[in-house]
PDB file as gemmi writes it, atoms N, CA and C in Angstrom:
CRYST1    1.000    1.000    1.000  90.00  90.00  90.00 P 1                      
ATOM      1  N   MET A   1      21.024 -11.406   1.892  1.00  0.00           N  
ATOM      2  CA  MET A   1      20.181 -10.440   2.546  1.00  0.00           C  
ATOM      3  C   MET A   1      19.229  -9.618   1.709  1.00  0.00           C  
ATOM      4  N   ARG A   2      19.723  -9.032   0.788  1.00  0.00           N  
ATOM      5  CA  ARG A   2      19.089  -8.215  -0.285  1.00  0.00           C  
ATOM      6  C   ARG A   2      17.952  -9.029  -1.136  1.00  0.00           C  
ATOM      7  N   LEU A   3      18.393 -10.002  -1.519  1.00  0.00           N  
ATOM      8  CA  LEU A   3      17.510 -10.889  -1.994  1.00  0.00           C  
ATOM      9  C   LEU A   3      15.999 -11.288  -1.264  1.00  0.00           C  
ATOM     10  N   ARG A   4      16.558 -11.816   0.066  1.00  0.00           N  
ATOM     11  CA  ARG A   4      15.389 -12.240   1.049  1.00  0.00           C  
ATOM     12  C   ARG A   4      14.489 -10.746   1.580  1.00  0.00           C  
ATOM     13  N   PHE A   5      14.699  -9.815   1.701  1.00  0.00           N  
ATOM     14  CA  PHE A   5      14.360  -8.540   1.714  1.00  0.00           C  
ATOM     15  C   PHE A   5      13.463  -8.255   0.572  1.00  0.00           C  
ATOM     16  N   ILE A   6      13.708  -8.184  -0.765  1.00  0.00           N  
ATOM     17  CA  ILE A   6      13.161  -8.086  -1.925  1.00  0.00           C  
ATOM     18  C   ILE A   6      12.132  -9.047  -1.809  1.00  0.00           C  
ATOM     19  N   VAL A   7      12.186 -10.198  -1.790  1.00  0.00           N  
ATOM     20  CA  VAL A   7      11.269 -11.484  -1.629  1.00  0.00           C  
ATOM     21  C   VAL A   7      10.060 -11.132  -0.609  1.00  0.00           C  
ATOM     22  N   VAL A   8      10.445 -10.856   0.688  1.00  0.00           N  
ATOM     23  CA  VAL A   8       9.617 -10.639   2.044  1.00  0.00           C  
ATOM     24  C   VAL A   8       8.651  -9.417   1.674  1.00  0.00           C  
ATOM     25  N   THR A   9       9.598  -8.451   0.767  1.00  0.00           N  
ATOM     26  CA  THR A   9       8.743  -7.341   0.766  1.00  0.00           C  
ATOM     27  C   THR A   9       7.563  -7.316  -0.391  1.00  0.00           C  
ATOM     28  N   ALA A  10       7.894  -7.903  -1.717  1.00  0.00           N  
ATOM     29  CA  ALA A  10       7.076  -8.332  -2.394  1.00  0.00           C  
ATOM     30  C   ALA A  10       5.795  -9.329  -2.030  1.00  0.00           C  
ATOM     31  N   LEU A  11       6.280 -10.377  -1.046  1.00  0.00           N  
ATOM     32  CA  LEU A  11       4.990 -10.896  -0.393  1.00  0.00           C  
ATOM     33  C   LEU A  11       4.168 -10.221   0.101  1.00  0.00           C  
ATOM     34  N   ALA A  12       4.827  -9.303   0.928  1.00  0.00           N  
ATOM     35  CA  ALA A  12       4.038  -8.191   1.765  1.00  0.00           C  
ATOM     36  C   ALA A  12       3.326  -7.337   0.873  1.00  0.00           C  
ATOM     37  N   PHE A  13       3.727  -6.693   0.004  1.00  0.00           N  
ATOM     38  CA  PHE A  13       2.690  -6.039  -0.751  1.00  0.00           C  
ATOM     39  C   PHE A  13       1.646  -7.113  -1.567  1.00  0.00           C  
ATOM     40  N   THR A  14       2.007  -8.064  -2.124  1.00  0.00           N  
ATOM     41  CA  THR A  14       0.737  -8.743  -2.599  1.00  0.00           C  
ATOM     42  C   THR A  14      -0.198  -9.100  -1.814  1.00  0.00           C  
ATOM     43  N   ALA A  15       0.377  -9.820  -0.425  1.00  0.00           N  
ATOM     44  CA  ALA A  15      -0.756  -9.893   0.923  1.00  0.00           C  
ATOM     45  C   ALA A  15      -1.719  -8.615   0.740  1.00  0.00           C  
ATOM     46  N   TRP A  16      -1.245  -7.517   0.528  1.00  0.00           N  
ATOM     47  CA  TRP A  16      -1.875  -6.494   0.786  1.00  0.00           C  
ATOM     48  C   TRP A  16      -2.877  -6.066  -0.263  1.00  0.00           C  
ATOM     49  N   ASP A  17      -2.474  -6.533  -1.664  1.00  0.00           N  
ATOM     50  CA  ASP A  17      -3.544  -6.918  -3.091  1.00  0.00           C  
ATOM     51  C   ASP A  17      -4.418  -7.445  -2.708  1.00  0.00           C  
ATOM     52  N   LEU A  18      -4.783  -8.606  -1.765  1.00  0.00           N  
ATOM     53  CA  LEU A  18      -5.543  -9.561  -1.416  1.00  0.00           C  
ATOM     54  C   LEU A  18      -6.815  -8.699  -0.969  1.00  0.00           C  
ATOM     55  N   PHE A  19      -6.751  -7.509  -0.221  1.00  0.00           N  
ATOM     56  CA  PHE A  19      -7.469  -6.619   0.271  1.00  0.00           C  
ATOM     57  C   PHE A  19      -7.972  -5.710  -0.749  1.00  0.00           C  
ATOM     58  N   LEU A  20      -7.098  -4.849  -1.623  1.00  0.00           N  
ATOM     59  CA  LEU A  20      -7.092  -3.769  -2.541  1.00  0.00           C  
ATOM     60  C   LEU A  20      -7.761  -4.134  -3.487  1.00  0.00           C  
ATOM     61  N   ASP A  21      -7.582  -5.041  -4.572  1.00  0.00           N  
ATOM     62  CA  ASP A  21      -7.995  -5.443  -5.516  1.00  0.00           C  
ATOM     63  C   ASP A  21      -9.823  -5.784  -5.514  1.00  0.00           C  
ATOM     64  N   PRO A  22      -9.720  -6.712  -4.522  1.00  0.00           N  
ATOM     65  CA  PRO A  22     -11.473  -6.860  -4.358  1.00  0.00           C  
ATOM     66  C   PRO A  22     -12.073  -5.484  -4.037  1.00  0.00           C  
ATOM     67  N   GLN A  23     -11.460  -4.587  -3.133  1.00  0.00           N  
ATOM     68  CA  GLN A  23     -12.267  -3.540  -2.971  1.00  0.00           C  
ATOM     69  C   GLN A  23     -12.445  -2.663  -4.208  1.00  0.00           C  
ATOM     70  N   MET A  24     -11.210  -2.450  -5.075  1.00  0.00           N  
ATOM     71  CA  MET A  24     -11.540  -1.535  -6.011  1.00  0.00           C  
ATOM     72  C   MET A  24     -12.569  -1.847  -7.381  1.00  0.00           C  
ATOM     73  N   VAL A  25     -12.422  -3.420  -7.270  1.00  0.00           N  
ATOM     74  CA  VAL A  25     -13.624  -3.693  -8.309  1.00  0.00           C  
ATOM     75  C   VAL A  25     -15.068  -3.639  -7.897  1.00  0.00           C  
ATOM     76  N   ALA A  26     -15.132  -3.749  -6.630  1.00  0.00           N  
ATOM     77  CA  ALA A  26     -16.662  -3.615  -5.609  1.00  0.00           C  
ATOM     78  C   ALA A  26     -16.702  -2.114  -5.979  1.00  0.00           C  
ATOM     79  N   TRP A  27     -15.813  -1.170  -5.982  1.00  0.00           N  
ATOM     80  CA  TRP A  27     -16.136   0.299  -6.114  1.00  0.00           C  
ATOM     81  C   TRP A  27     -16.481   0.638  -7.435  1.00  0.00           C  
ATOM     82  N   ASP A  28     -16.228  -0.274  -8.557  1.00  0.00           N  
ATOM     83  CA  ASP A  28     -16.178   0.070  -9.954  1.00  0.00           C  
ATOM     84  C   ASP A  28     -15.126   0.997 -10.913  1.00  0.00           C  
ATOM     85  N   LEU A  29     -14.107   0.920  -9.824  1.00  0.00           N  
ATOM     86  CA  LEU A  29     -12.885   1.403  -9.965  1.00  0.00           C  
ATOM     87  C   LEU A  29     -12.011   0.956 -11.503  1.00  0.00           C  
ATOM     88  N   TRP A  30     -12.139  -0.296 -11.499  1.00  0.00           N  
ATOM     89  CA  TRP A  30     -11.554  -1.119 -12.319  1.00  0.00           C  
ATOM     90  C   TRP A  30     -12.319  -2.450 -12.669  1.00  0.00           C  
ATOM     91  N   ARG A  31     -12.194  -3.004 -13.946  1.00  0.00           N  
ATOM     92  CA  ARG A  31     -12.903  -4.378 -14.136  1.00  0.00           C  
ATOM     93  C   ARG A  31     -12.064  -5.172 -15.018  1.00  0.00           C  
ATOM     94  N   TRP A  32     -11.968  -6.453 -14.705  1.00  0.00           N  
ATOM     95  CA  TRP A  32     -11.417  -7.601 -15.638  1.00  0.00           C  
ATOM     96  C   TRP A  32     -12.140  -7.730 -16.629  1.00  0.00           C  
ATOM     97  N   GLU A  33     -11.678  -7.924 -17.678  1.00  0.00           N  
ATOM     98  CA  GLU A  33     -12.362  -8.399 -19.144  1.00  0.00           C  
ATOM     99  C   GLU A  33     -12.496  -9.985 -18.698  1.00  0.00           C  
ATOM    100  N   PHE A  34     -11.818 -10.828 -18.456  1.00  0.00           N  
ATOM    101  CA  PHE A  34     -12.399 -12.088 -18.049  1.00  0.00           C  
ATOM    102  C   PHE A  34     -11.597 -12.601 -16.924  1.00  0.00           C  
ATOM    103  N   PRO A  35     -13.103 -12.075 -15.337  1.00  0.00           N  
ATOM    104  CA  PRO A  35     -12.974 -12.088 -14.227  1.00  0.00           C  
ATOM    105  C   PRO A  35     -12.310 -13.952 -13.715  1.00  0.00           C  
ATOM    106  N   GLY A  36     -11.501 -13.371 -12.509  1.00  0.00           N  
ATOM    107  CA  GLY A  36     -10.740 -14.469 -12.668  1.00  0.00           C  
ATOM    108  C   GLY A  36     -11.468 -15.166 -11.015  1.00  0.00           C  
ATOM    109  N   ALA A  37     -10.173 -16.267 -10.710  1.00  0.00           N  
ATOM    110  CA  ALA A  37     -10.709 -16.848  -9.659  1.00  0.00           C  
ATOM    111  C   ALA A  37     -10.763 -16.497  -8.062  1.00  0.00           C  
ATOM    112  N   TYR A  38     -10.234 -15.427  -7.720  1.00  0.00           N  
ATOM    113  CA  TYR A  38      -9.991 -14.693  -6.275  1.00  0.00           C  
ATOM    114  C   TYR A  38     -11.071 -13.457  -6.639  1.00  0.00           C  
ATOM    115  N   PHE A  39     -12.319 -13.694  -6.080  1.00  0.00           N  
ATOM    116  CA  PHE A  39     -13.497 -12.805  -6.250  1.00  0.00           C  
ATOM    117  C   PHE A  39     -13.593 -12.177  -7.416  1.00  0.00           C  
ATOM    118  N   GLY A  40     -13.264 -12.651  -8.404  1.00  0.00           N  
ATOM    119  CA  GLY A  40     -13.644 -11.990  -9.603  1.00  0.00           C  
ATOM    120  C   GLY A  40     -12.161 -11.499 -10.196  1.00  0.00           C  
ATOM    121  N   ILE A  41     -10.940 -11.465  -9.426  1.00  0.00           N  
ATOM    122  CA  ILE A  41      -9.687 -11.120  -9.925  1.00  0.00           C  
ATOM    123  C   ILE A  41      -8.974 -12.448 -10.726  1.00  0.00           C  
ATOM    124  N   PRO A  42      -8.345 -12.054 -11.426  1.00  0.00           N  
ATOM    125  CA  PRO A  42      -7.369 -13.252 -12.210  1.00  0.00           C  
ATOM    126  C   PRO A  42      -6.152 -13.412 -11.375  1.00  0.00           C  
ATOM    127  N   LEU A  43      -5.480 -14.499 -11.334  1.00  0.00           N  
ATOM    128  CA  LEU A  43      -4.908 -14.774 -10.375  1.00  0.00           C  
ATOM    129  C   LEU A  43      -3.465 -14.127 -11.094  1.00  0.00           C  
ATOM    130  N   VAL A  44      -3.213 -14.159 -12.125  1.00  0.00           N  
ATOM    131  CA  VAL A  44      -2.136 -13.515 -12.854  1.00  0.00           C  
ATOM    132  C   VAL A  44      -2.018 -12.428 -12.318  1.00  0.00           C  
ATOM    133  N   ASN A  45      -3.099 -11.131 -11.536  1.00  0.00           N  
ATOM    134  CA  ASN A  45      -3.033 -10.260 -11.355  1.00  0.00           C  
ATOM    135  C   ASN A  45      -1.595 -10.158 -10.425  1.00  0.00           C  
ATOM    136  N   PHE A  46      -1.848 -11.223  -9.326  1.00  0.00           N  
ATOM    137  CA  PHE A  46      -0.777 -11.247  -8.218  1.00  0.00           C  
ATOM    138  C   PHE A  46       0.581 -11.770  -8.398  1.00  0.00           C  
ATOM    139  N   ALA A  47       0.678 -12.622  -9.639  1.00  0.00           N  
ATOM    140  CA  ALA A  47       2.135 -12.521 -10.141  1.00  0.00           C  
ATOM    141  C   ALA A  47       2.796 -11.150 -10.510  1.00  0.00           C  
ATOM    142  N   GLY A  48       1.494 -10.587 -11.018  1.00  0.00           N  
ATOM    143  CA  GLY A  48       2.038  -9.083 -11.310  1.00  0.00           C  
ATOM    144  C   GLY A  48       2.468  -7.919 -10.279  1.00  0.00           C  
ATOM    145  N   TRP A  49       1.823  -8.298  -9.049  1.00  0.00           N  
ATOM    146  CA  TRP A  49       1.840  -7.452  -8.237  1.00  0.00           C  
ATOM    147  C   TRP A  49       3.533  -7.947  -7.291  1.00  0.00           C  
ATOM    148  N   LEU A  50       3.765  -9.445  -7.361  1.00  0.00           N  
ATOM    149  CA  LEU A  50       4.887  -9.928  -6.781  1.00  0.00           C  
ATOM    150  C   LEU A  50       5.831  -9.227  -7.928  1.00  0.00           C  
ATOM    151  N   LEU A  51       6.222  -9.414  -8.771  1.00  0.00           N  
ATOM    152  CA  LEU A  51       6.724  -9.246  -9.985  1.00  0.00           C  
ATOM    153  C   LEU A  51       7.048  -7.583 -10.265  1.00  0.00           C  
ATOM    154  N   ALA A  52       6.067  -6.626 -10.071  1.00  0.00           N  
ATOM    155  CA  ALA A  52       6.442  -5.099  -9.849  1.00  0.00           C  
ATOM    156  C   ALA A  52       6.898  -4.527  -8.586  1.00  0.00           C  
ATOM    157  N   SER A  53       6.346  -5.273  -7.482  1.00  0.00           N  
ATOM    158  CA  SER A  53       6.984  -4.886  -6.224  1.00  0.00           C  
ATOM    159  C   SER A  53       8.431  -5.270  -5.760  1.00  0.00           C  
ATOM    160  N   ALA A  54       8.751  -6.759  -6.660  1.00  0.00           N  
ATOM    161  CA  ALA A  54      10.047  -7.136  -6.575  1.00  0.00           C  
ATOM    162  C   ALA A  54      10.523  -6.064  -7.044  1.00  0.00           C  
ATOM    163  N   LEU A  55      10.722  -5.817  -8.269  1.00  0.00           N  
ATOM    164  CA  LEU A  55      11.249  -4.777  -8.960  1.00  0.00           C  
ATOM    165  C   LEU A  55      11.607  -3.421  -8.306  1.00  0.00           C  
ATOM    166  N   ILE A  56      10.377  -3.030  -8.094  1.00  0.00           N  
ATOM    167  CA  ILE A  56      10.372  -1.640  -7.198  1.00  0.00           C  
ATOM    168  C   ILE A  56      11.308  -2.192  -6.073  1.00  0.00           C  
ATOM    169  N   THR A  57      11.235  -3.013  -5.411  1.00  0.00           N  
ATOM    170  CA  THR A  57      11.992  -2.877  -4.079  1.00  0.00           C  
ATOM    171  C   THR A  57      13.627  -2.922  -4.333  1.00  0.00           C  
ATOM    172  N   PHE A  58      13.758  -3.869  -5.499  1.00  0.00           N  
ATOM    173  CA  PHE A  58      15.319  -3.879  -5.751  1.00  0.00           C  
ATOM    174  C   PHE A  58      16.218  -2.491  -6.160  1.00  0.00           C  
ATOM    175  N   ALA A  59      15.135  -1.897  -7.121  1.00  0.00           N  
ATOM    176  CA  ALA A  59      15.502  -0.634  -7.802  1.00  0.00           C  
ATOM    177  C   ALA A  59      15.654   0.392  -6.410  1.00  0.00           C  
ATOM    178  N   ALA A  60      14.837   0.657  -5.361  1.00  0.00           N  
ATOM    179  CA  ALA A  60      14.771   1.313  -4.408  1.00  0.00           C  
ATOM    180  C   ALA A  60      16.148   0.767  -3.352  1.00  0.00           C  
ATOM    181  N   SER A  61      16.536  -0.442  -3.391  1.00  0.00           N  
ATOM    182  CA  SER A  61      17.839  -1.011  -2.757  1.00  0.00           C  
ATOM    183  C   SER A  61      18.937  -0.481  -3.329  1.00  0.00           C  
ATOM    184  N   LEU A  62      18.482  -0.386  -4.499  1.00  0.00           N  
ATOM    185  CA  LEU A  62      20.250   0.459  -4.995  1.00  0.00           C  
ATOM    186  C   LEU A  62      20.263   2.133  -4.620  1.00  0.00           C  
ATOM    187  N   ILE A  63      19.364   2.659  -4.303  1.00  0.00           N  
ATOM    188  CA  ILE A  63      18.982   3.924  -3.830  1.00  0.00           C  
ATOM    189  C   ILE A  63      19.882   4.344  -2.482  1.00  0.00           C  
ATOM    190  N   ALA A  64      18.797   2.994  -1.535  1.00  0.00           N  
ATOM    191  CA  ALA A  64      18.855   3.471  -0.140  1.00  0.00           C  
ATOM    192  C   ALA A  64      19.235   1.906   0.416  1.00  0.00           C  
ATOM    193  N   PRO A  65      20.409   1.940   1.259  1.00  0.00           N  
ATOM    194  CA  PRO A  65      20.973   0.836   1.597  1.00  0.00           C  
ATOM    195  C   PRO A  65      19.767   0.324   2.475  1.00  0.00           C  
ATOM    196  N   ILE A  66      19.362  -1.274   2.623  1.00  0.00           N  
ATOM    197  CA  ILE A  66      18.509  -1.660   3.498  1.00  0.00           C  
ATOM    198  C   ILE A  66      18.692  -1.513   4.906  1.00  0.00           C  
ATOM    199  N   GLN A  67      19.511  -1.530   5.330  1.00  0.00           N  
ATOM    200  CA  GLN A  67      19.897  -1.366   6.353  1.00  0.00           C  
ATOM    201  C   GLN A  67      19.325  -0.025   6.977  1.00  0.00           C  
ATOM    202  N   THR A  68      19.295   1.058   6.294  1.00  0.00           N  
ATOM    203  CA  THR A  68      18.904   2.451   6.577  1.00  0.00           C  
ATOM    204  C   THR A  68      17.559   2.496   6.752  1.00  0.00           C  
ATOM    205  N   LEU A  69      16.348   1.337   6.254  1.00  0.00           N  
ATOM    206  CA  LEU A  69      15.168   1.514   6.387  1.00  0.00           C  
ATOM    207  C   LEU A  69      14.750   1.709   7.692  1.00  0.00           C  
ATOM    208  N   PRO A  70      13.733   2.580   8.047  1.00  0.00           N  
ATOM    209  CA  PRO A  70      13.156   2.882   9.217  1.00  0.00           C  
ATOM    210  C   PRO A  70      12.307   1.632   9.418  1.00  0.00           C  
ATOM    211  N   ALA A  71      12.406   0.573  10.052  1.00  0.00           N  
ATOM    212  CA  ALA A  71      11.565  -0.558  10.227  1.00  0.00           C  
ATOM    213  C   ALA A  71      10.528  -0.611  10.950  1.00  0.00           C  
ATOM    214  N   ARG A  72      10.664   0.376  12.267  1.00  0.00           N  
ATOM    215  CA  ARG A  72       9.648   0.475  13.159  1.00  0.00           C  
ATOM    216  C   ARG A  72       8.267   1.032  12.305  1.00  0.00           C  
ATOM    217  N   PRO A  73       8.868   2.768  11.799  1.00  0.00           N  
ATOM    218  CA  PRO A  73       7.555   3.078  10.931  1.00  0.00           C  
ATOM    219  C   PRO A  73       6.976   2.408  10.099  1.00  0.00           C  
ATOM    220  N   LEU A  74       7.603   1.625   9.141  1.00  0.00           N  
ATOM    221  CA  LEU A  74       7.032   0.878   8.273  1.00  0.00           C  
ATOM    222  C   LEU A  74       6.360  -0.334   8.711  1.00  0.00           C  
ATOM    223  N   VAL A  75       6.405  -1.054  10.005  1.00  0.00           N  
ATOM    224  CA  VAL A  75       5.635  -2.066  10.504  1.00  0.00           C  
ATOM    225  C   VAL A  75       4.327  -1.377  10.989  1.00  0.00           C  
ATOM    226  N   VAL A  76       4.383  -0.452  11.254  1.00  0.00           N  
ATOM    227  CA  VAL A  76       3.450   0.560  12.048  1.00  0.00           C  
ATOM    228  C   VAL A  76       2.599   1.313  11.068  1.00  0.00           C  
ATOM    229  N   ILE A  77       2.978   1.267   9.560  1.00  0.00           N  
ATOM    230  CA  ILE A  77       2.017   1.802   8.767  1.00  0.00           C  
ATOM    231  C   ILE A  77       1.464   0.533   8.220  1.00  0.00           C  
ATOM    232  N   TYR A  78       2.072  -0.596   8.321  1.00  0.00           N  
ATOM    233  CA  TYR A  78       1.618  -1.825   7.960  1.00  0.00           C  
ATOM    234  C   TYR A  78       0.206  -2.733   8.766  1.00  0.00           C  
ATOM    235  N   VAL A  79       0.585  -2.200   9.955  1.00  0.00           N  
ATOM    236  CA  VAL A  79      -0.203  -2.999  10.643  1.00  0.00           C  
ATOM    237  C   VAL A  79      -1.434  -1.989  10.846  1.00  0.00           C  
ATOM    238  N   ILE A  80      -1.604  -0.779  10.669  1.00  0.00           N  
ATOM    239  CA  ILE A  80      -2.786  -0.247  10.323  1.00  0.00           C  
ATOM    240  C   ILE A  80      -3.441  -0.337   9.067  1.00  0.00           C  
ATOM    241  N   THR A  81      -2.590  -0.209   8.237  1.00  0.00           N  
ATOM    242  CA  THR A  81      -3.496  -0.662   6.852  1.00  0.00           C  
ATOM    243  C   THR A  81      -3.905  -1.807   6.973  1.00  0.00           C  
ATOM    244  N   TRP A  82      -3.421  -3.108   7.640  1.00  0.00           N  
ATOM    245  CA  TRP A  82      -3.756  -4.313   7.716  1.00  0.00           C  
ATOM    246  C   TRP A  82      -5.410  -4.500   8.683  1.00  0.00           C  
ATOM    247  N   LEU A  83      -5.149  -3.611   9.773  1.00  0.00           N  
ATOM    248  CA  LEU A  83      -6.655  -3.330  10.435  1.00  0.00           C  
ATOM    249  C   LEU A  83      -7.499  -2.268  10.122  1.00  0.00           C  
ATOM    250  N   LEU A  84      -7.240  -1.387   9.290  1.00  0.00           N  
ATOM    251  CA  LEU A  84      -8.361  -0.501   8.508  1.00  0.00           C  
ATOM    252  C   LEU A  84      -8.881  -1.142   7.069  1.00  0.00           C  
ATOM    253  N   GLU A  85      -7.726  -1.950   6.460  1.00  0.00           N  
ATOM    254  CA  GLU A  85      -8.364  -2.747   5.518  1.00  0.00           C  
ATOM    255  C   GLU A  85      -9.394  -4.203   5.652  1.00  0.00           C  
ATOM    256  N   THR A  86      -8.805  -4.490   7.283  1.00  0.00           N  
ATOM    257  CA  THR A  86      -9.931  -5.872   7.327  1.00  0.00           C  
ATOM    258  C   THR A  86     -11.218  -4.930   7.638  1.00  0.00           C  
ATOM    259  N   GLY A  87     -10.929  -3.977   8.834  1.00  0.00           N  
ATOM    260  CA  GLY A  87     -12.675  -3.505   9.064  1.00  0.00           C  
ATOM    261  C   GLY A  87     -13.343  -3.221   8.093  1.00  0.00           C  
ATOM    262  N   GLY A  88     -12.944  -2.222   7.005  1.00  0.00           N  
ATOM    263  CA  GLY A  88     -13.513  -1.811   6.039  1.00  0.00           C  
ATOM    264  C   GLY A  88     -14.174  -2.696   4.961  1.00  0.00           C  
ATOM    265  N   LEU A  89     -13.455  -3.622   4.655  1.00  0.00           N  
ATOM    266  CA  LEU A  89     -14.253  -4.723   3.665  1.00  0.00           C  
ATOM    267  C   LEU A  89     -15.090  -5.397   4.712  1.00  0.00           C  
ATOM    268  N   ALA A  90     -14.941  -5.918   5.577  1.00  0.00           N  
ATOM    269  CA  ALA A  90     -15.412  -6.778   6.830  1.00  0.00           C  
ATOM    270  C   ALA A  90     -16.972  -5.946   7.262  1.00  0.00           C  
ATOM    271  N   LEU A  91     -16.917  -4.504   7.083  1.00  0.00           N  
ATOM    272  CA  LEU A  91     -17.788  -3.696   8.117  1.00  0.00           C  
ATOM    273  C   LEU A  91     -18.655  -2.864   7.384  1.00  0.00           C  
ATOM    274  N   PHE A  92     -18.049  -2.002   6.445  1.00  0.00           N  
ATOM    275  CA  PHE A  92     -18.741  -1.400   5.558  1.00  0.00           C  
ATOM    276  C   PHE A  92     -18.833  -1.517   4.043  1.00  0.00           C  
ATOM    277  N   TRP A  93     -17.814  -2.425   3.460  1.00  0.00           N  
ATOM    278  CA  TRP A  93     -17.899  -2.477   1.855  1.00  0.00           C  
ATOM    279  C   TRP A  93     -18.603  -3.952   1.779  1.00  0.00           C  
ATOM    280  N   GLY A  94     -19.025  -4.688   2.738  1.00  0.00           N  
ATOM    281  CA  GLY A  94     -19.598  -5.959   2.702  1.00  0.00           C  
ATOM    282  C   GLY A  94     -18.611  -6.964   1.710  1.00  0.00           C  
ATOM    283  N   LEU A  95     -17.568  -7.131   1.949  1.00  0.00           N  
ATOM    284  CA  LEU A  95     -16.655  -8.029   1.500  1.00  0.00           C  
ATOM    285  C   LEU A  95     -15.856  -8.560   2.663  1.00  0.00           C  
ATOM    286  N   PRO A  96     -16.809  -9.603   3.018  1.00  0.00           N  
ATOM    287  CA  PRO A  96     -16.158 -10.545   4.181  1.00  0.00           C  
ATOM    288  C   PRO A  96     -15.126 -11.489   3.925  1.00  0.00           C  
ATOM    289  N   GLY A  97     -15.179 -12.182   2.452  1.00  0.00           N  
ATOM    290  CA  GLY A  97     -14.305 -12.923   1.963  1.00  0.00           C  
ATOM    291  C   GLY A  97     -12.886 -12.412   1.923  1.00  0.00           C  
ATOM    292  N   PRO A  98     -12.711 -11.370   1.269  1.00  0.00           N  
ATOM    293  CA  PRO A  98     -11.392 -10.828   0.895  1.00  0.00           C  
ATOM    294  C   PRO A  98     -11.124 -10.062   2.406  1.00  0.00           C  
ATOM    295  N   ALA A  99     -11.771  -9.982   2.801  1.00  0.00           N  
ATOM    296  CA  ALA A  99     -11.457  -9.146   4.524  1.00  0.00           C  
ATOM    297  C   ALA A  99     -11.062 -10.361   4.941  1.00  0.00           C  
ATOM    298  N   LEU A 100     -11.290 -11.899   5.128  1.00  0.00           N  
ATOM    299  CA  LEU A 100     -11.123 -12.831   6.002  1.00  0.00           C  
ATOM    300  C   LEU A 100      -9.539 -13.223   5.115  1.00  0.00           C  
ATOM    301  N   VAL A 101      -9.688 -13.316   4.100  1.00  0.00           N  
ATOM    302  CA  VAL A 101      -8.062 -13.800   3.435  1.00  0.00           C  
ATOM    303  C   VAL A 101      -7.034 -12.745   3.481  1.00  0.00           C  
ATOM    304  N   GLY A 102      -7.350 -11.423   3.280  1.00  0.00           N  
ATOM    305  CA  GLY A 102      -6.391 -10.504   3.868  1.00  0.00           C  
ATOM    306  C   GLY A 102      -5.865 -10.616   4.954  1.00  0.00           C  
ATOM    307  N   PHE A 103      -6.841 -10.366   6.146  1.00  0.00           N  
ATOM    308  CA  PHE A 103      -6.389 -10.602   7.011  1.00  0.00           C  
ATOM    309  C   PHE A 103      -5.435 -11.452   7.521  1.00  0.00           C  
ATOM    310  N   VAL A 104      -5.666 -12.857   6.768  1.00  0.00           N  
ATOM    311  CA  VAL A 104      -4.918 -13.570   7.115  1.00  0.00           C  
ATOM    312  C   VAL A 104      -3.965 -13.549   6.400  1.00  0.00           C  
ATOM    313  N   ALA A 105      -3.535 -13.065   5.412  1.00  0.00           N  
ATOM    314  CA  ALA A 105      -2.540 -12.923   4.191  1.00  0.00           C  
ATOM    315  C   ALA A 105      -1.444 -12.119   5.048  1.00  0.00           C  
ATOM    316  N   MET A 106      -2.098 -10.796   5.524  1.00  0.00           N  
ATOM    317  CA  MET A 106      -1.115  -9.851   6.085  1.00  0.00           C  
ATOM    318  C   MET A 106      -0.698 -10.133   7.552  1.00  0.00           C  
ATOM    319  N   GLY A 107      -1.498 -10.787   8.457  1.00  0.00           N  
ATOM    320  CA  GLY A 107      -1.456 -11.112   9.577  1.00  0.00           C  
ATOM    321  C   GLY A 107      -0.542 -12.276   9.568  1.00  0.00           C  
ATOM    322  N   GLY A 108      -0.223 -12.749   8.666  1.00  0.00           N  
ATOM    323  CA  GLY A 108       0.377 -13.911   8.411  1.00  0.00           C  
ATOM    324  C   GLY A 108       1.980 -13.221   8.657  1.00  0.00           C  
ATOM    325  N   MET A 109       2.171 -12.293   7.342  1.00  0.00           N  
ATOM    326  CA  MET A 109       3.615 -11.425   6.997  1.00  0.00           C  
ATOM    327  C   MET A 109       3.938 -10.921   8.664  1.00  0.00           C  
ATOM    328  N   LEU A 110       2.627 -10.219   9.221  1.00  0.00           N  
ATOM    329  CA  LEU A 110       3.213  -9.474  10.510  1.00  0.00           C  
ATOM    330  C   LEU A 110       3.843 -10.586  11.573  1.00  0.00           C  
ATOM    331  N   LEU A 111       3.051 -11.713  11.623  1.00  0.00           N  
ATOM    332  CA  LEU A 111       3.122 -12.922  12.497  1.00  0.00           C  
ATOM    333  C   LEU A 111       4.802 -13.273  12.112  1.00  0.00           C  
ATOM    334  N   TRP A 112       5.025 -13.579  11.257  1.00  0.00           N  
ATOM    335  CA  TRP A 112       6.481 -14.098  10.668  1.00  0.00           C  
ATOM    336  C   TRP A 112       7.178 -13.057  11.049  1.00  0.00           C  
ATOM    337  N   GLY A 113       7.123 -11.829  10.626  1.00  0.00           N  
ATOM    338  CA  GLY A 113       7.846 -10.662  10.865  1.00  0.00           C  
ATOM    339  C   GLY A 113       8.297 -10.689  12.400  1.00  0.00           C  
ATOM    340  N   TRP A 114       7.269 -10.823  13.357  1.00  0.00           N  
ATOM    341  CA  TRP A 114       7.234 -10.465  14.723  1.00  0.00           C  
ATOM    342  C   TRP A 114       8.228 -11.518  15.198  1.00  0.00           C  
ATOM    343  N   ARG A 115       8.034 -13.099  14.680  1.00  0.00           N  
ATOM    344  CA  ARG A 115       8.331 -14.275  15.415  1.00  0.00           C  
ATOM    345  C   ARG A 115      10.242 -14.184  14.660  1.00  0.00           C  
ATOM    346  N   ARG A 116      10.485 -13.536  13.709  1.00  0.00           N  
ATOM    347  CA  ARG A 116      11.564 -13.646  13.237  1.00  0.00           C  
ATOM    348  C   ARG A 116      12.775 -12.498  14.296  1.00  0.00           C  
ATOM    349  N   SER A 117      11.886 -11.130  14.615  1.00  0.00           N  
ATOM    350  CA  SER A 117      12.381 -10.218  15.408  1.00  0.00           C  
ATOM    351  C   SER A 117      12.937 -10.730  16.761  1.00  0.00           C  
ATOM    352  N   ARG A 118      12.106 -11.733  17.582  1.00  0.00           N  
ATOM    353  CA  ARG A 118      12.077 -11.949  18.646  1.00  0.00           C  
ATOM    354  C   ARG A 118      13.096 -13.062  18.571  1.00  0.00           C  
ATOM    355  N   GLY A 119      13.376 -13.682  17.578  1.00  0.00           N  
ATOM    356  CA  GLY A 119      14.263 -14.841  17.430  1.00  0.00           C  
ATOM    357  C   GLY A 119      16.024 -14.316  17.569  1.00  0.00           C  
ATOM    358  N   ARG A 120      16.110 -13.222  17.210  1.00  0.00           N  
ATOM    359  CA  ARG A 120      17.067 -12.490  16.852  1.00  0.00           C  
ATOM    360  C   ARG A 120      17.997 -11.996  18.563  1.00  0.00           C  
TER     361      ARG A 120                                                      
END                                                                             
């Protein structure tokens, strides 16, 4: 149970980063010395997000048991982030590519979670 939760959480955070990093690069908040394949972001960056978010989730799960987490508010925040990032990148910041990829990635996580919750 804990391993599955850690993996899913790491994937959910990395899906969010598909929006976040292109946005931060477009705003010139950071730059990559060697631009990469994903809208200028090196793919190793996402491996770093996977690892870091998995480690943080593991550490947090030692402090607060997974069963005590309030799932509904966390999902609501994730949905709001998904919608605002999609709209922001597509409509305001001129980044339709990352908006589409992030929409599909975070939306895929939400769809997967919804389908799992319906199956229980």
